[in-house]
VEXPA-992802 format. One line per 10 residues: number of its first residue (from 1); their letters; for each residue x, y, z of N, C-alpha, C. Coordinates in Angstrom, 1 decimal. Each point is the difference from the previous one (the first is absolute). Last residue first. Layout:
NUM = A = X:Y:Z:X:Y:Z:X:Y:Z  ... .
//
This chain:
85 = FEPGILDEAA = -10.1:23.1:-4.2:1.0:-1.0:0.2:-0.5:-1.2:0.9  -2.1:4.1:-3.7:0.1:-0.6:1.4:1.1:-1.0:0.0  0.0:4.4:-3.3:-0.3:-1.5:0.1:0.0:-0.4:1.5  -1.3:5.1:-0.9:1.1:-0.9:-0.4:-0.4:-1.4:0.1  -1.2:5.6:1.2:-0.5:-1.1:-0.7:1.2:-0.9:-0.4  0.6:4.2:2.0:-1.0:-0.7:0.9:-0.6:-1.2:-0.6  3.0:2.9:-2.4:0.8:-0.4:1.3:-0.9:-0.7:0.9  -1.7:1.9:-4.0:0.7:-1.3:-0.3:0.7:-0.5:1.3  -2.0:4.4:-0.2:-1.0:-1.1:0.2:0.7:-1.4:-0.1  3.3:3.7:1.4:-0.9:-0.1:-1.1:-1.0:-1.1:0.3 .
75 = FELGAARAEN = 3.7:3.5:2.9:-0.8:-1.3:-0.1:-0.9:0.1:-1.2  3.8:2.9:2.9:-0.1:-0.4:-1.4:-0.7:-1.3:-0.1  -0.5:3.7:4.1:0.7:-1.3:-0.4:-0.3:-0.2:-1.5  -1.7:3.5:3.2:1.1:0.3:-0.9:0.8:-1.2:-0.5  -4.2:0.4:2.7:1.2:0.0:0.8:1.3:0.3:-0.8  -4.2:-0.5:-2.1:-0.1:1.2:0.9:1.2:0.1:0.9  -0.4:-3.8:-2.8:0.3:1.2:-0.8:0.0:1.2:0.9  -1.2:-4.0:2.0:1.4:0.0:-0.3:0.4:1.2:-0.8  -4.6:-0.6:1.0:0.8:0.3:1.2:1.5:0.1:-0.3  -3.0:-1.4:-3.4:-0.2:1.4:0.3:0.9:0.4:1.2 .
65 = LLLQQYQAPV = -0.1:-4.5:-1.1:0.7:0.7:-1.0:-0.1:1.5:0.2  -2.5:-2.8:2.8:1.4:-0.1:0.3:0.9:0.8:-1.0  -4.7:-0.3:-0.7:0.3:0.7:1.3:1.5:0.0:0.3  -1.5:-2.6:-3.7:0.0:1.4:-0.3:0.2:0.8:1.3  -0.1:-4.7:0.5:1.1:0.4:-0.9:0.0:1.5:-0.2  -3.1:-3.0:2.5:0.9:0.9:0.7:1.0:0.6:-0.9  -3.3:-3.3:-1.3:-0.8:1.1:0.6:0.9:1.0:0.7  1.8:-4.0:-2.1:-0.4:1.0:-0.9:-0.7:1.2:0.6  3.7:-3.0:2.7:-1.4:-0.2:-0.5:-0.4:1.3:-0.8  5.0:-1.7:0.1:-0.8:1.0:0.8:-1.4:-0.2:-0.5 .
55 = LGGGGGTARR = 3.9:-4.0:-0.1:-0.8:1.0:-0.7:-0.7:1.0:1.0  2.8:-4.0:0.9:0.8:1.1:-0.3:-0.8:1.1:-0.7  -1.9:-4.1:1.8:0.8:-0.3:-1.2:0.8:1.2:-0.5  -3.0:-0.6:4.0:-0.5:0.7:-1.2:0.8:-0.2:-1.2  -0.3:-3.6:4.3:0.2:1.4:-0.2:-0.6:0.6:-1.3  0.3:-4.7:2.0:-1.1:0.9:0.5:0.1:1.5:-0.2  3.0:-3.7:-1.5:0.0:0.1:1.5:-1.0:0.9:0.5  0.5:-0.7:-4.7:0.0:-1.3:0.6:0.0:-0.1:1.5  0.4:4.1:-2.5:-1.3:-0.5:0.1:-0.1:-1.4:0.6  4.1:3.3:1.3:-0.5:-0.9:-1.1:-1.5:-0.4:0.2 .
45 = RQWKRVADTT = 1.8:4.6:2.3:0.2:-1.4:0.1:-0.6:-0.8:-1.2  -0.3:4.8:0.9:1.3:-0.3:-0.4:0.3:-1.6:0.0  -4.1:2.2:1.6:0.1:0.2:-1.5:1.3:-0.5:-0.5  -0.8:0.4:4.6:-0.5:-1.3:-0.5:0.1:0.1:-1.6  0.8:3.8:2.7:1.2:-0.8:-0.1:-0.4:-1.4:-0.6  -3.5:3.0:1.0:0.8:0.5:-1.0:1.2:-0.8:-0.3  -2.7:-1.1:3.6:-0.8:-0.3:-1.2:0.9:0.5:-1.2  1.6:0.9:4.3:0.1:-1.4:-0.3:-0.7:-0.4:-1.3  -0.3:4.4:1.7:1.3:-0.2:-0.6:0.2:-1.5:-0.3  -5.0:1.8:-0.1:1.1:-0.2:1.0:1.3:-0.1:-0.7 .
35 = LQTIEAVRRA = -3.9:2.9:-2.3:0.3:-1.4:0.3:1.0:0.0:1.2  -1.7:3.8:-2.9:-0.8:-0.3:1.2:0.0:-1.5:0.3  2.6:2.6:-3.4:-1.0:-1.0:-0.4:-1.0:-0.4:1.1  3.5:3.3:0.8:-0.7:0.4:-1.3:-1.1:-1.0:-0.4  2.8:-1.0:3.8:-0.9:1.2:0.2:-0.8:0.4:-1.2  3.2:-3.5:-0.4:-1.1:-0.4:0.8:-1.0:1.1:0.3  4.1:1.0:-2.2:-0.9:-0.7:-0.9:-1.3:-0.5:0.8  3.3:2.0:2.6:-0.6:1.0:-0.9:-1.0:-0.7:-1.0  2.7:-2.8:2.8:-1.0:0.8:0.8:-0.7:1.0:-0.8  3.5:-2.5:-2.0:-1.2:-0.8:0.2:-1.1:0.7:0.8 .
25 = GLARIIRDAP = 3.6:2.5:-3.3:-0.1:-0.6:1.4:-1.3:-0.7:0.2  1.7:2.3:-4.1:-0.8:0.8:0.9:0.1:-0.5:1.5  2.7:-2.0:-3.6:-0.1:1.5:-0.3:-0.7:0.7:1.1  0.3:-4.8:0.1:1.3:0.6:0.2:0.0:1.5:-0.2  -4.0:-2.3:-0.9:0.3:-0.1:1.5:1.4:0.6:0.3  -1.3:-0.4:-4.5:-0.8:1.1:0.7:0.2:0.0:1.4  2.3:-3.3:-2.6:0.4:1.3:-0.4:-0.8:1.1:0.8  -1.0:-4.7:0.6:1.3:0.4:0.5:0.3:1.4:-0.2  -3.8:-1.7:-2.1:-0.2:0.2:1.4:1.3:0.4:0.7  0.3:-1.2:-4.6:-0.7:1.3:0.2:-0.3:0.3:1.5 .
15 = TEPREQRSKH = 4.2:-3.2:-0.8:-1.4:0.0:-0.5:-0.7:1.4:0.2  5.3:-2.0:-0.8:-0.9:0.8:0.9:-1.4:0.0:-0.6  3.2:-4.3:-0.8:-0.2:1.4:-0.5:-0.9:0.8:1.0  3.0:-3.9:2.1:-1.1:0.1:-0.9:-0.2:1.4:-0.5  3.3:-1.2:3.3:0.3:-0.8:-1.2:-1.1:0.0:-1.0  -0.2:2.1:4.4:1.1:0.7:-0.8:0.2:-0.8:-1.3  -3.1:-1.6:3.2:-0.5:1.1:-0.7:1.0:0.7:-0.9  0.8:-5.1:0.8:-0.3:1.1:0.9:-0.5:1.1:-0.8  -0.5:-5.3:-1.2:0.6:1.2:-0.3:-0.3:1.1:1.0  0.3:-5.6:0.3:-0.9:1.2:0.2:0.9:1.2:-0.4 .
5 = VIQGM = 0.1:-5.6:-1.1:0.8:1.2:0.2:-1.0:1.2:0.1  0.0:-5.7:0.5:-0.8:1.2:-0.2:0.9:1.2:0.3  1.7:-5.0:-1.8:-0.1:0.9:1.2:-0.8:1.2:-0.4  -0.6:-5.0:-2.2:0.8:1.2:-0.1:-0.3:0.9:1.3  -0.1:-5.6:-0.5:-0.8:1.2:0.0:0.9:1.2:0.0 .
//
């Protein structure tokens, strides 16, 4: 049998959820979306483990994009959309 190898966050491509949380911080993203920080961080986990697959839910994308731009960050809509992992 083969050995199971787990990739760390540093070894996988940055996801849209990673980008917005890194840019604004989990607490600020939670405030904007009216979610808990635990719920926001769940977006970063694989779907296989009950997470969001690295995706930002569609209903929050525009809110977060507006906030990032208002904060003077270079964010495009494409930064919040990407393949799940």
